N, C-alpha and C positions, 0 to 999 in steps of 0.2 A: 799704304800705300792703297788705292783703287783695285778693287782683283775683283767683285763680284757683281753679278747683272744688276742687285738691287742697289750698289755705290751708283753703278752707273744711270738704272734708272732714275735715282736721287738727281746727281747730276744732268740727267737731262729736264729735268721739273724743274728746278732752280734757273735752268737756263731759260726755261721757254719760260718762264714767271718774270723772270726781271732780266730781260734781253733788252731795255731801256725803248723799248719803242708801246708800253703801257696803253697811249690812245689810237694806235692802229688799226680799223673797222673792220682790217682782213685779217689780225693776230686778233683772233679772240674763239672762244668756246662757248654753245650753249649748252646749260645746265638742266633738266628740267626733273622733276624731283619728282619721284615714284610711290616712295610711302615712309613713313617713320614711326620706332617701335620704342619704349622704351619699357626697365622692368627695375625693380628696385631688389637688391639681397635682404635690403632690412625691412619690410613695410612698416613695421612697431619703431622704427625710428626716421621714415622718411616717406611723404605721400606724393605716390606719383597720378595729379588729379587729370591734369588733358595733355596729349602726346598724339597729335593728331595734323594732318595736312586737312582743312574746308576750303572745299569749291564753292566759291560763290560767283555772282552773276559777273562779275567783271575781273574778279579779280580771286585769288590764293590767299590763305593766311595759315602760318605754321605753326603751332603754338605748343608750348610745354610750360607744364605747371607743375612745378616741386616745391611741397608744404612739410619745413621741417620741423619736427619734434624734440627735437635734441639740439639746446643752443648756447652757447656760440658757437660757432665750425669756426672750428683755431686755422686746422690744417684742411686742404683742399689740392687731390691731386688730377691729372690731368693723362688719361692714355688716350691716343688717337691711329688708329690703323687703318689702315686703308685697305681695302680686298678689288679684285678686279673679277668679273666674272666669266668665270670659261668652260667651257662643254662638263667638268668634270665637278663645276661647283663655284664658292666665291675662293680665290687664294689668294696672299699675301701679297701690293701690292704698292712697290716705293716707300711710302708712309709709314714709322713704327715708332711714333716720340712718346715720353713721357714727361710732365713739366710739374713743377710745384708752383700751381695756378695763382696763388698768394703771390708767388715772386714775378712772377710771369706779367701780372697786372700793374708792378711795378714797373716792372726795367721795360718789355716788350721784345725782348730779345729773341726768342723762336719765332725765324723769320716767317714758317709755314705759320706756323698758326696765327700770328699777330695779321699777317693777308686775309685770313677763313674768320676773325674776330673780328678785321674791320665791316667784313659784310651784314656782322649780323648781332654788332655792339648797339646801335642806336634804338633797334627793338625790345631790348632785355635790360635787366638788372645784372644783368651775369658781370659787370664791370665794380660793384661791389667789393670795396678791399676785404680783407682779413682782418682781424675779426669777422666773419658775415654775423651780426644779429638782425636780419632779415628774417622776417617769418615763413617768404618761400622767395624762388627766383621763377624767372618768369619769362620765355620768350613768344613776342606773338611780330609776328614778320609778315607783311605782306608782300606778295609776287604776283607775276601777271595770270593772268586767269589758265594760262598752258601751264602756269606750276615752273614757267620759264626762269633764268637769268641768265644775263650773259658774263663769264668771266672774259676780265683783261689779256686773255693768255690764251697761247695755243694750250688744249688737252687731248692726250688719246682718246678719240671714239670708243665707246662701250660699256657696258653697265657697271656701277661698283656701289659700292657700301662703304659708309666712314663709321668706326665704331667709336663712339667717346665713352671712354670707362671713367669715371668720376668715382674720386674717392674720400667722401668726407671723414676728419678726424680721426684716419685710418679703421673707421670699421664699415662706415657705410657704401655701396655700393650700387650706381645708379650709372646703369650701361644705355646710351642709346643710341640705337640701329637708324641709318641714314640711306636709305636707297638711291640709287639716281642717273641718270643714263648724258653720258655728254653726248653732243652731236658735233 
């Protein structure tokens, strides 16, 4: 039974994302990236070489580069938590999901994660199936020079943060904090 504000917020988000009017220009939100920050719990097992937004003449690039010193990676879990900025700081907002990344890559069954992954998949090698034998995982996405892109659905305006907490082989934790503004 739906009884919490969090559940109602999730329903609002899902209705906004999938209201059947994906290509309507009046139903969209402008997202502007502010910053990205990454950290690893075990630097001896994983090395974060890049984690930044580069501003260039005609575009901006979001770059992350994570080298694995322990291979293969047999188990990957991803927890995604969203926060909205309020006067007292960032507070939880709607999304708090955990998925088995290896299973997600096969089934693509989590609709929220699928929509976000579709935005960045072509700019990365994060689609590598498990076990992961790659030396590194990267993201090199280009966005416009104002660090913005449009979502094909309406989203409440404000400042947000999404935390991506990734666990590799149950030991290595890599956390990526993505800060952005929705207009």
